[in-house]
N, CA, C and O of each residue as an XYZ file, in Angstrom:
720
protein
N      54.267     97.900   -133.434
C      53.844     96.616   -133.975
C      52.132     96.760   -133.789
O      51.504     97.169   -134.766
N      51.469     96.457   -132.662
C      50.282     96.946   -132.987
C      50.028     98.580   -132.405
O      50.662     99.200   -131.551
N      48.752     99.026   -133.294
C      48.051    100.315   -132.978
C      47.180    100.575   -131.869
O      45.990    100.500   -132.173
N      47.387    100.816   -130.853
C      46.012    100.696   -130.048
C      46.350    101.535   -128.828
O      47.507    101.861   -128.561
N      45.212    101.896   -128.043
C      45.170    102.985   -126.786
C      45.288    102.079   -125.856
O      44.622    101.059   -126.034
N      46.169    102.162   -124.577
C      45.487    101.107   -123.432
C      44.296    101.570   -122.811
O      44.175    102.791   -122.915
N      43.316    100.963   -122.158
C      42.206    101.056   -121.400
C      41.150    100.071   -121.278
O      41.134     99.095   -122.029
N      40.627    100.178   -120.753
C      39.345     99.108   -120.123
C      38.452     99.446   -120.789
O      38.185    100.588   -121.162
N      37.620     97.962   -121.110
C      36.317     97.871   -122.000
C      36.211     96.614   -121.076
O      37.109     95.774   -121.012
N      35.150     96.554   -120.427
C      34.263     95.596   -120.059
C      35.480     94.593   -119.034
O      35.183     93.402   -118.936
N      36.340     94.900   -118.556
C      37.011     94.441   -117.477
C      38.013     93.578   -118.428
O      38.538     92.538   -118.028
N      38.198     94.053   -119.569
C      39.381     93.304   -120.477
C      40.404     94.278   -121.057
O      39.636     94.879   -121.808
N      41.172     94.658   -121.180
C      42.598     95.459   -121.461
C      42.510     95.348   -122.968
O      42.289     94.257   -123.492
N      42.672     96.410   -123.648
C      42.978     96.085   -125.250
C      44.349     95.537   -125.331
O      44.562     95.065   -126.447
N      45.352     95.442   -124.515
C      47.008     94.864   -124.093
C      46.175     92.731   -124.073
O      46.484     91.734   -124.726
N      45.222     92.957   -123.088
C      44.634     91.528   -122.785
C      44.105     90.698   -123.817
O      44.047     89.474   -123.937
N      43.708     91.713   -124.582
C      42.982     91.530   -126.118
C      43.408     91.069   -127.465
O      42.863     90.311   -128.268
N      44.894     91.943   -127.511
C      45.990     91.550   -128.542
C      46.367     90.338   -128.305
O      46.139     89.439   -129.114
N      47.172     90.080   -126.847
C      47.770     88.679   -125.796
C      46.778     87.309   -126.768
O      47.232     86.228   -127.143
N      45.816     87.667   -126.901
C      44.862     86.425   -126.927
C      44.929     86.229   -128.924
O      44.046     85.537   -129.430
N      45.845     86.786   -129.720
C      45.755     86.609   -131.283
C      46.903     85.884   -131.221
O      47.653     86.187   -130.293
N      47.164     85.228   -131.768
C      48.568     84.825   -131.708
C      49.033     84.861   -133.413
O      48.178     84.506   -134.224
N      50.278     85.257   -133.871
C      50.710     85.503   -134.864
C      51.302     84.340   -135.390
O      52.099     83.895   -134.563
N      51.248     83.575   -136.536
C      51.897     82.445   -136.695
C      52.344     83.420   -138.837
O      51.551     83.821   -139.689
N      53.895     83.395   -138.829
C      55.046     83.484   -139.580
C      54.813     82.745   -140.979
O      55.136     81.559   -141.045
N      54.333     83.305   -141.970
C      54.823     82.295   -143.159
C      53.580     81.552   -143.221
O      53.796     80.410   -143.628
N      52.570     81.738   -143.012
C      51.111     81.367   -143.429
C      50.359     81.580   -143.705
O      49.764     82.120   -142.773
N      49.472     81.522   -144.997
C      49.442     79.955   -145.769
C      50.727     79.740   -146.345
O      51.142     78.590   -146.489
N      51.571     80.986   -146.776
C      52.470     80.870   -147.487
C      53.809     81.892   -146.980
O      53.781     82.899   -146.272
N      54.736     81.340   -147.508
C      56.068     82.484   -147.105
C      55.374     83.819   -147.377
O      54.474     84.160   -148.145
N      56.239     84.545   -146.324
C      55.572     86.041   -146.436
C      54.430     86.372   -145.947
O      53.965     87.344   -146.542
N      53.836     86.017   -145.193
C      52.120     86.110   -145.040
C      52.276     86.100   -143.365
O      52.992     85.197   -142.932
N      51.827     86.784   -142.625
C      52.211     86.875   -141.293
C      50.423     86.622   -140.846
O      49.622     87.491   -141.192
N      49.970     85.476   -140.132
C      48.642     85.205   -139.998
C      47.720     85.626   -138.775
O      48.336     85.118   -137.837
N      46.775     86.159   -138.311
C      46.417     86.567   -137.234
C      45.620     85.608   -136.512
O      44.397     85.632   -136.651
N      46.208     84.716   -135.712
C      45.399     83.514   -135.428
C      44.261     83.804   -134.401
O      44.727     84.456   -133.467
N      42.846     83.531   -134.239
C      42.447     84.774   -133.353
C      41.493     82.989   -132.759
O      40.317     83.093   -132.410
N      41.992     81.947   -132.740
C      41.701     80.583   -132.284
C      42.185     81.170   -130.254
O      41.361     81.460   -129.386
N      42.826     81.163   -130.194
C      43.202     81.553   -128.593
C      42.023     82.644   -127.781
O      41.566     82.559   -126.641
N      41.784     83.567   -128.753
C      40.856     84.386   -128.756
C      39.214     84.060   -128.286
O      38.456     84.518   -127.431
N      39.142     83.231   -129.121
C      37.910     82.181   -129.100
C      37.279     81.637   -127.930
O      36.072     81.545   -127.705
N      38.624     81.154   -126.935
C      38.450     80.503   -125.741
C      38.078     81.521   -124.498
O      37.617     81.360   -123.368
N      38.527     82.691   -125.308
C      37.851     83.531   -123.919
C      36.662     84.267   -123.766
O      36.286     85.111   -124.579
N      36.055     83.954   -122.719
C      34.404     84.245   -123.133
C      34.215     85.851   -122.937
O      33.492     86.615   -123.576
N      35.217     86.160   -121.698
C      35.657     87.481   -121.778
C      35.486     88.578   -123.274
O      34.740     89.530   -123.501
N      36.506     87.935   -124.046
C      36.713     88.808   -125.148
C      35.599     88.799   -126.218
O      35.368     89.731   -126.988
N      34.824     87.418   -126.157
C      33.893     87.204   -126.680
C      33.000     87.896   -126.525
O      32.265     87.996   -127.508
N      32.580     88.764   -125.177
C      31.558     89.475   -124.765
C      31.983     91.295   -125.318
O      31.309     92.179   -125.847
N      33.629     91.195   -124.796
C      33.770     92.326   -125.928
C      33.618     92.617   -127.108
O      33.392     93.809   -127.316
N      33.674     91.763   -128.222
C      33.909     91.881   -129.365
C      31.850     92.402   -129.375
O      31.545     93.591   -129.459
N      31.169     91.714   -129.314
C      29.961     91.856   -128.997
C      29.623     93.348   -128.265
O      29.058     94.313   -128.779
N      30.121     93.219   -126.990
C      29.383     95.198   -126.909
C      30.117     95.985   -128.067
O      29.406     96.671   -128.801
N      31.512     95.944   -128.297
C      31.984     96.730   -129.313
C      31.336     96.823   -130.622
O      31.500     97.874   -131.243
N      30.529     95.767   -131.212
C      29.831     95.847   -132.520
C      28.687     97.004   -132.398
O      28.361     97.860   -133.220
N      28.056     96.662   -130.737
C      26.677     97.292   -130.234
C      26.719     98.749   -130.054
O      25.920     99.583   -130.481
N      27.971     98.952   -129.228
C      28.382    100.360   -129.233
C      28.403    101.261   -130.035
O      28.201    102.447   -129.774
N      28.754    100.599   -131.535
C      29.136    101.484   -132.714
C      27.901    101.231   -133.889
O      27.870    101.789   -134.986
N      27.422    100.760   -133.642
C      26.380    100.369   -134.673
C      24.869    100.786   -134.057
O      24.654    100.955   -132.856
N      23.834    100.922   -135.162
C      22.521    100.874   -134.881
C      21.850     99.256   -135.176
O      21.278     98.987   -136.232
N      21.984     98.538   -134.365
C      21.207     97.008   -134.425
C      20.305     96.657   -134.988
O      20.002     95.619   -135.577
N      19.666     97.940   -134.722
C      18.179     97.439   -134.905
C      17.611     97.886   -136.065
O      16.387     98.019   -136.085
N      18.224     98.131   -136.981
C      17.993     98.246   -138.656
C      18.522     97.142   -139.461
O      18.804     97.194   -140.658
N      18.587     96.504   -138.963
C      19.460     95.294   -139.644
C      18.508     93.817   -139.191
O      17.848     93.565   -138.183
N      18.720     93.237   -140.107
C      17.919     91.834   -140.341
C      18.555     90.396   -139.999
O      18.166     89.407   -139.379
N      19.618     90.724   -140.640
C      20.599     89.396   -140.750
C      22.153     89.876   -140.381
O      22.503     91.022   -140.662
N      22.950     89.059   -139.818
C      24.299     89.174   -140.154
C      24.840     88.502   -140.796
O      24.386     87.392   -140.522
N      25.989     88.339   -141.961
C      26.399     87.695   -143.052
C      27.701     87.338   -142.569
O      28.387     88.284   -142.182
N      28.231     86.117   -142.500
C      29.243     86.154   -142.339
C      30.362     85.394   -143.139
O      29.808     84.453   -143.708
N      31.713     85.411   -143.420
C      32.181     85.240   -144.170
C      33.149     83.831   -144.282
O      34.251     83.904   -143.739
N      32.922     83.046   -144.702
C      33.573     81.572   -144.599
C      35.303     82.311   -144.191
O      35.848     83.238   -144.790
N      35.749     81.664   -143.208
C      35.105     80.526   -142.193
C      35.071     81.099   -141.156
O      34.123     80.806   -140.428
N      36.015     82.083   -140.679
C      36.063     82.815   -139.404
C      34.747     83.653   -138.956
O      34.357     83.771   -137.795
N      34.163     84.193   -140.074
C      33.411     85.332   -139.858
C      32.112     84.782   -139.635
O      31.140     85.447   -139.279
N      32.115     83.344   -139.889
C      30.327     82.734   -139.574
C      30.763     82.681   -138.162
O      29.831     83.187   -137.536
N      31.513     82.399   -137.493
C      31.625     82.429   -135.740
C      31.411     84.384   -135.521
O      30.606     84.827   -134.702
N      31.726     84.717   -135.841
C      31.689     85.979   -135.073
C      29.921     86.629   -135.788
O      29.315     87.522   -135.196
N      29.539     86.174   -136.685
C      28.122     86.384   -137.207
C      27.286     85.919   -136.217
O      26.410     86.565   -135.642
N      27.729     84.276   -135.968
C      26.638     83.757   -135.297
C      26.669     84.267   -133.997
O      25.641     84.269   -133.320
N      27.657     84.671   -133.599
C      28.010     85.132   -131.988
C      26.843     86.292   -132.180
O      25.716     86.106   -131.721
N      27.097     87.169   -132.696
C      26.575     88.728   -132.834
C      24.831     88.086   -133.146
O      23.926     88.282   -132.334
N      24.686     87.514   -134.126
C      22.938     87.302   -134.247
C      22.333     86.914   -132.957
O      21.444     87.450   -132.296
N      23.289     85.461   -132.693
C      22.228     84.838   -131.137
C      22.546     86.009   -130.338
O      21.604     86.190   -129.567
N      23.651     87.078   -130.141
C      23.583     87.588   -128.569
C      22.067     89.013   -129.323
O      21.404     89.550   -128.436
N      21.748     89.401   -130.739
C      21.202     90.216   -130.879
C      19.849     90.240   -131.512
O      19.188     91.214   -131.872
N      19.461     88.428   -131.597
C      18.093     88.399   -132.173
C      18.072     88.516   -133.364
O      17.023     88.834   -133.923
N      19.473     88.240   -134.216
C      18.993     88.054   -135.807
C      19.068     87.258   -136.554
O      19.336     86.182   -136.020
N      18.966     87.209   -137.583
C      19.564     85.889   -138.204
C      20.790     85.907   -138.955
O      21.434     86.926   -138.705
N      21.232     85.300   -139.618
C      22.549     84.709   -139.774
C      22.217     84.415   -141.273
O      21.124     83.905   -141.520
N      23.319     84.778   -142.566
C      23.379     84.431   -143.638
C      24.975     84.049   -144.166
O      25.896     84.747   -143.743
N      25.218     83.076   -144.973
C      26.406     82.722   -145.079
C      27.312     82.724   -146.461
O      27.014     82.178   -147.523
N      27.983     83.157   -146.289
C      28.722     83.729   -147.579
C      30.056     82.096   -147.572
O      30.977     81.747   -146.833
N      29.558     81.672   -148.549
C      30.445     80.485   -148.483
C      31.334     80.257   -149.611
O      30.871     80.670   -150.674
N      33.014     79.466   -149.707
C      33.674     79.293   -150.749
C      32.991     78.750   -151.578
O      31.848     78.460   -151.224
N      33.392     78.433   -152.884
C      32.258     78.008   -154.086
C      32.583     76.410   -153.806
O      33.614     75.842   -153.448
N      30.875     75.794   -154.215
C      30.927     74.755   -153.957
C      30.577     74.160   -153.125
O      30.368     72.962   -153.313
N      30.310     74.887   -151.534
C      30.008     75.033   -150.414
C      28.277     74.346   -149.912
O      27.799     73.442   -149.227
N      27.669     75.934   -151.137
C      26.111     76.060   -150.770
C      25.153     74.932   -152.462
O      25.377     74.656   -153.641
N      24.201     74.722   -151.482
C      23.577     74.126   -152.937
C      22.786     75.010   -153.583
O      22.325     76.083   -153.193
N      22.639     74.231   -155.003
C      22.143     75.508   -155.830
C      20.430     75.644   -155.314
O      19.696     74.940   -154.620
N      20.253     77.038   -156.117
C      21.176     78.004   -156.941
C      21.748     79.061   -156.271
O      21.131     79.362   -155.249
N      22.853     79.812   -156.541
C      23.785     80.357   -155.740
C      24.148     81.397   -156.632
O      24.595     81.138   -157.749
N      23.994     82.515   -156.233
C      24.986     83.625   -156.978
C      26.459     83.988   -156.574
O      26.796     84.059   -155.392
N      27.443     84.247   -157.774
C      29.218     83.844   -157.069
C      29.303     85.202   -157.316
O      28.514     85.982   -157.850
N      31.005     85.424   -156.568
C      31.487     86.851   -157.014
C      33.019     86.208   -157.162
O      33.343     85.325   -156.368
N      33.841     86.598   -158.055
C      35.234     86.036   -157.733
C      35.853     87.454   -157.557
O      35.478     88.578   -157.892
N      36.994     86.952   -156.875
C      37.600     88.091   -156.244
C      39.787     87.854   -156.010
O      40.076     86.713   -155.649
N      40.600     88.486   -156.138
C      42.024     88.365   -155.691
C      42.357     88.123   -154.244
O      41.534     88.566   -153.443
N      43.288     87.575   -153.819
C      43.592     87.440   -152.515
C      44.956     87.921   -152.512
O      45.393     88.199   -153.629
N      45.699     88.079   -151.578
C      47.006     88.470   -151.383
C      47.773     87.255   -152.011
O      48.876     87.522   -152.488
N      47.280     85.779   -152.087
C      48.393     84.752   -152.381
C      47.468     84.239   -153.170
O      47.426     83.068   -152.792
N      46.581     84.377   -154.154
C      46.117     83.877   -154.955
C      44.304     84.222   -155.681
O      44.280     85.231   -156.386
N      43.372     83.719   -155.583
C      42.135     84.119   -156.307
C      41.242     83.243   -155.462
O      41.639     82.225   -154.893
N      39.796     83.790   -155.414
C      38.810     82.683   -154.594
C      37.320     83.098   -155.458
O      37.118     83.861   -156.402
N      36.508     82.307   -154.737
C      35.184     83.119   -155.355
C      34.285     82.755   -153.963
O      34.740     82.056   -153.057
N      33.043     83.301   -153.955
C      32.435     83.421   -152.727
C      31.191     82.887   -153.426
O      31.306     82.706   -154.638
N      29.661     82.520   -152.684
C      29.013     82.113   -152.973
C      27.684     82.509   -152.111
O      27.685     82.248   -150.908
N      26.534     83.144   -152.719
C      25.335     83.056   -151.539
C      24.121     82.739   -152.564
O      23.910     82.885   -153.768
N      23.139     82.000   -150.942
C      22.020     82.135   -151.930
C      21.538     83.393   -151.837
O      21.980     84.212   -151.031
N      20.014     83.765   -153.172
C      19.430     85.049   -152.942
C      18.716     85.037   -151.643
O      18.443     84.073   -150.928
N      18.405     86.612   -151.436
C      17.407     86.893   -150.282
C      17.282     88.226   -150.508
O      17.620     88.851   -151.513
N      16.777     88.622   -149.511
C      16.304     90.242   -149.353
C      16.661     91.084   -147.853
O      17.277     90.337   -147.093
N      16.516     91.874   -147.520
C      16.652     92.494   -146.225
C      17.761     93.085   -146.153
O      18.597     93.018   -147.055
N      17.987     94.026   -144.613
C      19.107     94.854   -144.169
C      20.414     93.499   -143.704
O      20.215     92.467   -143.062
N      21.519     93.934   -144.223
C      22.288     92.879   -143.734
C      23.547     93.587   -143.365
O      23.837     94.562   -144.058
N      24.168     93.328   -142.599
C      25.062     93.589   -141.707
C      26.458     92.601   -141.936
O      26.222     91.539   -141.360
N      27.479     92.573   -142.406
C      28.448     92.035   -143.012
C      29.952     91.656   -142.130
O      30.767     92.579   -142.125
N      30.295     90.580   -141.514
C      31.208     90.745   -140.636
C      32.234     89.360   -140.705
O      31.860     88.189   -140.644
N      33.596     89.847   -140.845
C      34.793     89.285   -140.889
C      35.798     89.066   -139.868
O      35.557     89.792   -138.904
N      36.537     88.553   -139.747
C      37.556     88.147   -138.889
C      38.358     89.120   -138.626
O      38.481     89.720   -137.558
N      39.331     89.400   -140.354
C      40.490     90.315   -140.725
C      40.606     90.665   -142.082
O      40.727     90.001   -143.112
N      40.539     91.909   -141.827
C      40.807     92.453   -143.197
C      41.877     92.719   -143.356
O      42.512     93.310   -142.483
N      42.390     92.377   -144.483
C      44.082     92.584   -144.857
C      43.751     93.421   -146.103
O      43.413     94.582   -145.874
N      43.796     93.004   -147.432
C      44.016     93.938   -148.780
C      42.409     94.578   -149.202
O      42.191     95.462   -150.030
N      41.452     93.883   -148.411
C      39.938     93.884   -148.802
C      39.744     93.052   -149.582
O      38.821     92.425   -149.062
N      40.004     92.509   -150.643
C      39.583     91.712   -151.896
C      38.037     90.714   -151.155
O      36.874     90.763   -151.556
N      38.464     90.099   -150.293
C      37.134     89.550   -149.719
C      36.464     90.347   -149.242
O      35.517     90.411   -150.026
N      36.246     91.197   -148.276
C      35.164     91.918   -148.030
C      34.458     92.773   -149.660
O      33.285     92.783   -150.035
N      35.866     93.504   -150.436
C      34.763     94.039   -151.345
C      33.662     93.202   -151.968
O      32.482     93.413   -152.250
N      34.642     91.984   -152.097
C      33.742     90.626   -153.063
C      32.437     90.385   -152.666
O      31.470     90.167   -153.396
N      32.505     90.473   -150.686
C      31.406     89.766   -150.565
C      30.057     90.680   -149.970
O      29.013     90.265   -149.468
N      30.615     92.400   -150.296
C      29.909     93.413   -150.606
C      28.619     93.430   -151.566
O      27.405     93.582   -151.430
N      29.693     93.151   -152.798
C      29.020     92.926   -154.501
C      27.668     91.870   -154.162
O      26.452     91.983   -154.318
N      28.402     90.992   -153.718
C      27.662     89.783   -153.695
C      26.436     89.776   -153.186
O      25.534     89.236   -153.826
N      26.157     90.448   -151.792
C      25.268     90.203   -151.120
C      23.964     91.280   -151.692
O      22.760     91.207   -151.445
N      24.641     92.181   -152.457
C      23.804     93.568   -153.632
C      23.184     92.691   -154.310
O      21.972     92.489   -154.240
N      24.381     91.795   -155.387
C      23.694     90.793   -156.517
C      22.736     90.099   -155.585
O      21.596     90.360   -155.968
N      22.726     89.524   -154.795
C      21.788     88.594   -154.328
C      20.349     88.988   -153.695
O      19.389     88.291   -153.366
N      20.617     90.580   -153.652
C      19.262     91.210   -153.293
C      18.654     91.273   -151.614
O      17.577     91.051   -151.060
N      20.336     91.811   -151.110
C      20.540     91.781   -150.071
C      20.385     94.139   -149.998
O      20.570     94.969   -150.888
N      20.057     94.273   -148.769
C      20.781     95.744   -148.738
C      21.491     95.944   -147.444
O      21.074     96.045   -146.290
N      23.311     95.986   -148.242
C      24.067     96.179   -146.881
C      24.328     97.432   -146.345
O      24.693     98.380   -147.041
N      24.149     97.492   -145.055
C      23.826     98.793   -144.268
C      25.333     99.196   -143.335
O      25.999    100.219   -143.179
N      25.409     97.802   -142.860
C      27.228     97.350   -142.294
C      28.049     96.561   -142.679
O      27.863     95.423   -143.108
N      29.225     97.261   -142.512
C      30.069     96.474   -142.652
C      31.412     96.231   -141.147
O      32.007     97.195   -140.664
N      31.559     95.208   -140.810
C      32.824     95.206   -140.092
C      33.410     94.222   -139.492
O      33.059     93.059   -139.694
N      34.428     94.564   -138.634
C      35.815     93.337   -139.026
C      36.510     93.380   -137.788
O      36.769     94.451   -137.239
N      36.888     92.056   -137.226
C      37.175     92.283   -135.725
C      38.707     92.868   -135.617
O      39.109     93.461   -134.616
N      39.390     92.656   -136.614
C      40.686     93.188   -136.880
C      40.771     93.714   -138.683
O      40.490     93.022   -139.662
N      41.372     95.505   -138.648
C      41.966     95.523   -139.603
C      43.288     95.771   -139.843
O      43.872     96.723   -139.325
N      43.951     94.783   -140.788
C      45.643     95.284   -141.181
C      45.143     96.758   -141.975
O      44.646     96.852   -143.097
N      45.495     98.018   -140.852
C      45.351     99.333   -141.711
C      46.379     99.341   -143.021
O      46.026     99.468   -144.193
N      47.636     99.185   -142.569
C      48.778     99.127   -143.801
C      48.310     98.539   -145.062
O      48.848     99.076   -146.030
N      47.516     97.649   -145.347
C      47.244     96.930   -145.812
C      46.018     97.484   -147.522
O      45.888     97.157   -148.701
N      45.577     98.208   -146.782
C      44.065     98.366   -147.060
C      43.498     99.842   -147.435
O      44.472    100.555   -147.191
N      42.741    100.459   -147.769
C      42.202    101.460   -148.041
C      40.883    101.394   -148.219
O      40.387    102.387   -148.752
N      39.923    100.226   -147.834
C      39.176     99.973   -148.010
C      37.865    100.703   -147.134
O      37.691    100.604   -145.920
N      37.060    101.408   -148.045
C      36.086    102.158   -147.421
C      34.633    101.552   -147.649
O      34.397    100.964   -148.704
N      33.788    101.673   -146.800
C      32.127    101.627   -146.844
C      31.149    102.710   -146.872
O      31.219    103.543   -145.968
N      30.362    102.815   -147.654
C      29.760    104.278   -147.675
C      30.373    105.104   -147.328
O      29.900    105.634   -146.322
N      31.844    105.800   -147.899
C      32.647    106.655   -147.489
C      33.363    106.654   -146.112
O      34.247    107.493   -145.937
N      33.158    106.072   -145.450
C      33.777    105.741   -144.155
C      34.504    104.291   -144.365
O      34.220    103.418   -145.185
N      35.816    104.310   -143.091
C      36.623    103.430   -143.276
C      35.819    102.410   -142.122
O      34.889    102.492   -141.320
N      36.675    101.553   -142.530
C      35.448     99.874   -141.815
C      35.749     99.534   -140.743
O      36.889     99.256   -140.369
N      34.521     99.508   -139.958
C      34.890     99.167   -138.854
C      35.272     98.182   -138.706
O      35.204     97.211   -139.461
N      36.079     98.354   -136.958
C      36.833     97.187   -136.770
C      37.251     97.484   -135.593
O      37.754     98.593   -135.414
N      37.139     96.598   -134.575
C      37.429     96.139   -133.043
C      38.936     97.105   -132.542
O      39.071     98.128   -131.871
N      39.684     96.399   -133.086
C      40.990     96.508   -133.173
C      41.506     96.848   -134.861
O      40.952     96.617   -135.936
N      42.880     97.528   -134.495
C      43.793     97.696   -135.672
C      45.110     97.314   -135.481
O      45.598     97.525   -134.371
N      46.077     96.568   -136.717
C      46.951     96.588   -136.574
C      47.768     97.607   -137.632
O      47.168     97.955   -138.650
N      48.863     97.990   -137.440
C      49.503     99.306   -138.434
C      50.196     98.021   -139.472
O      50.850     98.320   -140.471
C-alpha cells in the first residue's frame, strides 16, 4: 500500500509517520480514499520532521513567502513560514478573499473549483498537503504567476504518485512522503 523506506529521520521513523495518517474510504464521495493528516498535526515530532524535510531539500534563502493552498496547505505554509522567518500568501477558495483578486478555475477528481489570490510580487514556495491528480497544484502555480509572483519551489506533504505525473521545472514535485 505505502511506498517508503524504513529509516530514522529526526527520531521519527517513516513507519511511525505513516501511522499518523488516517485513511477514510469513500470521502468526500464514494470511490475516494481520503488521507486525513489531522492525527499527524497533533504530533510535535511529526511537525518538526516535516519542517526539516522541506529545509533539507530546498534552498529557502531564495524565497520570500510560502503560499498555502486552502485549507490544509495553510497549516503547512504557516508552520514553515514561522520556522524559517518568511511571510505567507493565501490561495483561497472563491469568495473568501476581499477584492481585488485574481482567479484560476480547475478540475478536481470529483468536480471543479476556483482558487483566488491577491496580486503581489516576490519569490514564492507553494505548499499543500496532498498531491492527487494535480489539478489544484497546477492551478495554484498558474495563479501565483498570474498574480505577479515568481514560483521558485513547489512541495507537498504527500504525493499520491499513481494518480499524477505532475512536474515542476521538469522535475518531480517534492514530497515528504509518497503513496503508490
